[in-house]
RODO-2510 file (C-alpha; in nm, 4 decimals, decimal comma):
residues 149
     n   res          X          Y          Z
     1     x     0,5586    -1,4577     2,8864
     2     x     0,6007    -1,1453     2,7147
     3     x     0,3247    -1,0868     2,4489
     4     x     0,4031    -0,9219     2,0790
     5     x     0,2658    -0,5882     2,0514
     6     x     0,0392    -0,4863     1,7943
     7     x     0,1021    -0,2460     1,5032
     8     x    -0,1129    -0,0348     1,2972
     9     x    -0,0723     0,0615     0,9306
    10     x    -0,2163     0,2828     0,7006
    11     x    -0,3946     0,1232     0,3695
    12     x    -0,3977     0,3148     0,0905
    13     x    -0,5294     0,2600    -0,2609
    14     x    -0,3325     0,5409    -0,4760
    15     x    -0,5829     0,7441    -0,7055
    16     x    -0,4724     0,5321    -1,0392
    17     x    -0,5615     0,1840    -0,8774
    18     x    -0,9138     0,2941    -0,8942
    19     x    -0,9390     0,2412    -1,2224
    20     x    -0,8555    -0,1399    -1,1655
    21     x    -1,0782    -0,1875    -0,8970
    22     x    -1,4798    -0,2866    -0,9053
    23     x    -1,6726    -0,0081    -0,9769
    24     x    -1,7883     0,1539    -0,6517
    25     x    -1,5146    -0,0069    -0,4205
    26     x    -1,3369     0,3033    -0,3418
    27     x    -1,6054     0,5706    -0,4294
    28     x    -1,6128     0,8259    -0,1360
    29     x    -1,3122     0,6981     0,0539
    30     x    -1,0677     0,9200     0,0626
    31     x    -0,7734     0,8280     0,3076
    32     x    -0,5373     1,0781     0,4889
    33     x    -0,2683     0,8797     0,5819
    34     x    -0,1692     1,1668     0,8616
    35     x    -0,4815     1,0520     1,0095
    36     x    -0,3418     0,6938     1,0966
    37     x    -0,0993     0,7010     1,3880
    38     x     0,1232     0,4022     1,2377
    39     x     0,3547     0,2547     1,4066
    40     x     0,6915     0,2809     1,2999
    41     x     1,0332     0,0211     1,3114
    42     x     1,2204    -0,0383     1,6404
    43     x     1,4587    -0,2550     1,4732
    44     x     1,4198    -0,5252     1,6885
    45     x     1,4251    -0,8940     1,4832
    46     x     1,2600    -1,1566     1,6617
    47     x     1,5358    -1,4611     1,8048
    48     x     1,8487    -1,2086     1,7093
    49     x     2,0741    -0,9716     1,8631
    50     x     2,0968    -0,8148     1,5548
    51     x     1,8909    -0,5241     1,4611
    52     x     1,7260    -0,4179     1,1731
    53     x     1,6221    -0,0466     1,0916
    54     x     1,2557    -0,1656     0,9208
    55     x     1,1671    -0,4426     1,1793
    56     x     0,9079    -0,4145     1,4652
    57     x     0,8687    -0,6529     1,7521
    58     x     1,0158    -0,8200     2,0633
    59     x     1,2270    -1,1193     2,1310
    60     x     0,9547    -1,3585     2,0472
    61     x     0,7777    -1,2219     1,7280
    62     x     0,8754    -0,9410     1,4823
    63     x     0,7796    -0,8103     1,1241
    64     x     1,0709    -0,8777     0,9082
    65     x     1,3269    -0,8877     0,8138
    66     x     1,2191    -0,7194     0,5294
    67     x     0,9867    -0,5087     0,8110
    68     x     0,7052    -0,2026     0,7841
    69     x     0,6633    -0,0230     0,4914
    70     x     0,7876     0,3540     0,4618
    71     x     0,6107     0,5941     0,6735
    72     x     0,4120     0,2925     0,7957
    73     x     0,1524     0,3026     0,4869
    74     x     0,0892     0,0302     0,2579
    75     x     0,0100     0,1449    -0,0726
    76     x    -0,1671    -0,0112    -0,3639
    77     x    -0,0955     0,0825    -0,7317
    78     x    -0,0963    -0,0219    -1,0941
    79     x     0,2665    -0,1963    -1,1548
    80     x     0,3300    -0,2061    -0,7602
    81     x     0,3389    -0,4743    -0,4966
    82     x     0,0127    -0,6383    -0,3738
    83     x    -0,2953    -0,7888    -0,5430
    84     x    -0,6774    -0,7882    -0,5324
    85     x    -0,8662    -1,0673    -0,4462
    86     x    -1,1968    -1,1420    -0,6216
    87     x    -1,4082    -0,9917    -0,3441
    88     x    -1,2167    -0,6545    -0,3917
    89     x    -0,9947    -0,7225    -0,0764
    90     x    -0,6321    -0,5740    -0,0986
    91     x    -0,3631    -0,8138    -0,0103
    92     x    -0,0084    -0,7339     0,0280
    93     x     0,2700    -0,9816     0,1535
    94     x     0,4258    -0,9531     0,5161
    95     x     0,7230    -1,1607     0,6489
    96     x     0,7730    -1,2675     1,0015
    97     x     1,0507    -1,3681     1,2139
    98     x     0,9476    -1,5950     1,5321
    99     x     1,1898    -1,6216     1,8061
   100     x     1,0349    -1,9094     1,9896
   101     x     0,8445    -2,1974     1,8456
   102     x     0,4425    -2,1829     1,7962
   103     x     0,1748    -2,1250     1,5885
   104     x     0,1318    -1,7786     1,4158
   105     x    -0,2100    -1,6233     1,4401
   106     x    -0,2120    -1,2818     1,2729
   107     x    -0,5876    -1,0486     1,3442
   108     x    -0,6550    -0,6979     1,2478
   109     x    -0,9558    -0,4509     1,2385
   110     x    -0,9769    -0,1234     1,0996
   111     x    -1,0097     0,1419     1,3862
   112     x    -1,1008     0,4400     1,1550
   113     x    -1,4305     0,2723     1,0167
   114     x    -1,6805    -0,0362     1,0170
   115     x    -1,5081    -0,3293     0,8068
   116     x    -1,4737    -0,6616     0,7606
   117     x    -1,1703    -0,8116     0,9579
   118     x    -0,8316    -0,8456     0,8243
   119     x    -0,7649    -1,2132     0,6838
   120     x    -0,4468    -1,3987     0,7397
   121     x    -0,3381    -1,6532     0,4590
   122     x    -0,0069    -1,8490     0,4510
   123     x     0,1109    -2,1581     0,2389
   124     x     0,4261    -2,2199     0,4659
   125     x     0,4390    -2,4877     0,7901
   126     x     0,2792    -2,2592     1,0583
   127     x     0,2433    -2,5516     1,3432
   128     x     0,3353    -2,5642     1,7100
   129     x     0,6657    -2,6171     1,6579
   130     x     0,7662    -2,4082     1,3927
   131     x     1,0245    -2,1154     1,4468
   132     x     1,1851    -1,8455     1,1914
   133     x     1,0715    -1,6700     0,9027
   134     x     0,7153    -1,7128     0,7941
   135     x     0,6152    -1,5599     0,4580
   136     x     0,2358    -1,4598     0,4913
   137     x     0,0122    -1,2185     0,3074
   138     x    -0,2213    -0,9810     0,4956
   139     x    -0,5641    -0,9511     0,3189
   140     x    -0,7229    -0,5655     0,4122
   141     x    -1,1004    -0,5782     0,3125
   142     x    -1,0938    -0,1893     0,2800
   143     x    -0,8642     0,1067     0,2568
   144     x    -0,8041     0,2563     0,6004
   145     x    -0,6406     0,2477     0,9266
   146     x    -0,5781    -0,0799     1,0259
   147     x    -0,4809    -0,2357     1,3930
   148     x    -0,2592    -0,6010     1,3384
   149     x    -0,2436    -0,8054     1,6009
***
């Protein structure tokens, strides 16, 4: 069985967002998005012959139908998408499309510095027989360059 590929995202916090975060959370963390070689969409939607210019994946699993962020960079800023957890993590909604039945497990790690691992959460049915769309939250412990698998 062909395994889905990983993708890379750059997680950045806009300078204004620092004022909404606990003191010291982002101090000294200046991220240059160009330093993270992010994944770009390939147009493939799992389980479908239709293409979507923002989607990334293969016939079994894809990120979408809403796809990846422009330039592969997830940006957190005041009034923008996403949220901050009580422990300072940065959460963003990600949609997945499953082309075959199965429980989706998502993991991730920061590749440009040490950080606690990515957290994956969903409130939808995510069982062995589930297919189709699954809404989830990916929670990044810090801004940086992340590999999501």
